[in-house]
C-alpha positions in Angstrom: 0.0 0.0 0.0 2.8 2.4 0.9 4.6 1.7 -2.4 1.4 2.7 -4.3 1.1 6.0 -2.5 4.8 6.8 -2.9 4.5 6.1 -6.7 1.4 8.3 -6.9 3.0 11.1 -5.0 6.1 10.9 -7.2 4.1 11.1 -10.4 2.0 14.0 -9.0 5.0 15.9 -7.9 6.6 15.5 -11.3 3.5 16.8 -13.0 3.6 19.9 -10.8 7.4 20.5 -11.1 8.9 23.8 -12.4 10.8 23.1 -15.5 12.8 25.0 -18.1 16.0 25.3 -20.0 19.1 27.5 -19.9 20.8 28.4 -23.2 23.7 30.5 -24.6 22.0 33.5 -26.2 24.7 34.4 -28.7 22.8 37.2 -30.4 21.2 38.6 -27.3 17.5 38.4 -28.5 16.4 36.5 -25.4 15.1 33.5 -27.5 16.7 30.1 -28.2 17.7 30.1 -31.9 18.6 26.9 -33.8 22.4 27.5 -33.7 22.6 28.4 -30.0 23.8 25.8 -27.6 22.1 24.7 -24.3 24.1 25.4 -21.1 24.8 22.4 -19.0 25.8 22.2 -15.3 24.2 25.5 -14.5 22.7 25.7 -11.0 19.2 26.9 -10.3 17.1 27.1 -7.1 13.5 27.7 -6.0 14.7 28.9 -2.6 14.2 25.5 -1.1 15.8 23.1 -3.5 18.8 23.3 -5.8 19.4 21.6 -9.1 21.5 21.9 -12.2 20.9 21.7 -15.9 21.6 18.4 -17.8 23.5 18.1 -21.1 20.4 19.4 -22.9 20.2 22.6 -20.7 17.0 21.3 -19.0 16.2 21.5 -15.3 13.4 20.5 -13.0 12.6 21.9 -9.5 9.9 20.7 -7.2 6.7 22.7 -6.8 6.7 23.8 -3.2 4.2 26.1 -1.4 6.9 28.5 -0.1 8.8 29.0 -3.3 8.6 32.5 -4.8 11.3 32.7 -7.4 13.4 30.5 -9.8 16.9 31.8 -9.4 19.8 31.1 -11.8 23.3 31.0 -10.3 25.5 32.8 -12.8 28.5 31.0 -14.2 31.9 32.8 -14.3 31.7 33.0 -18.1 28.2 34.2 -18.4 25.7 36.9 -17.5 21.9 36.9 -17.5 19.7 40.0 -17.8 16.9 38.2 -16.0 18.7 35.9 -13.5 15.6 35.3 -11.4 12.0 34.9 -12.3 9.0 35.2 -10.0 6.9 32.0 -9.8 3.5 32.7 -11.3 0.2 30.9 -10.7 -0.2 28.0 -13.2 3.1 28.7 -14.9 5.4 25.7 -15.0 8.1 26.6 -17.6 10.9 29.1 -16.9 13.7 29.6 -19.5 16.9 31.5 -19.0 19.1 33.2 -21.6 22.8 33.4 -20.8 25.1 35.7 -22.7 28.9 35.1 -22.7 31.0 37.4 -20.6 33.5 39.4 -22.6 37.0 38.9 -21.1 
């Protein structure tokens, strides 16, 4: 019985997760264009949990009642005009555009 509830809770939590991608915005237009690469191993948080992007730039964070923002931890070689996004009611997808830092 407990295994059933655990599986059900896991599936339900996944459906309510905050998801998105992080990508390298080479032209600075704020949108993922076909030639732009996804950013991997970038950390993000909802204030209660921390995760990082996979090889496809994708991330997932649990939907928690106390979460107010999705925050991107900037890498040393990038910047982001909108490095945090407020969590909005019924919105589940949050994408971040990184631009390379000129060194």
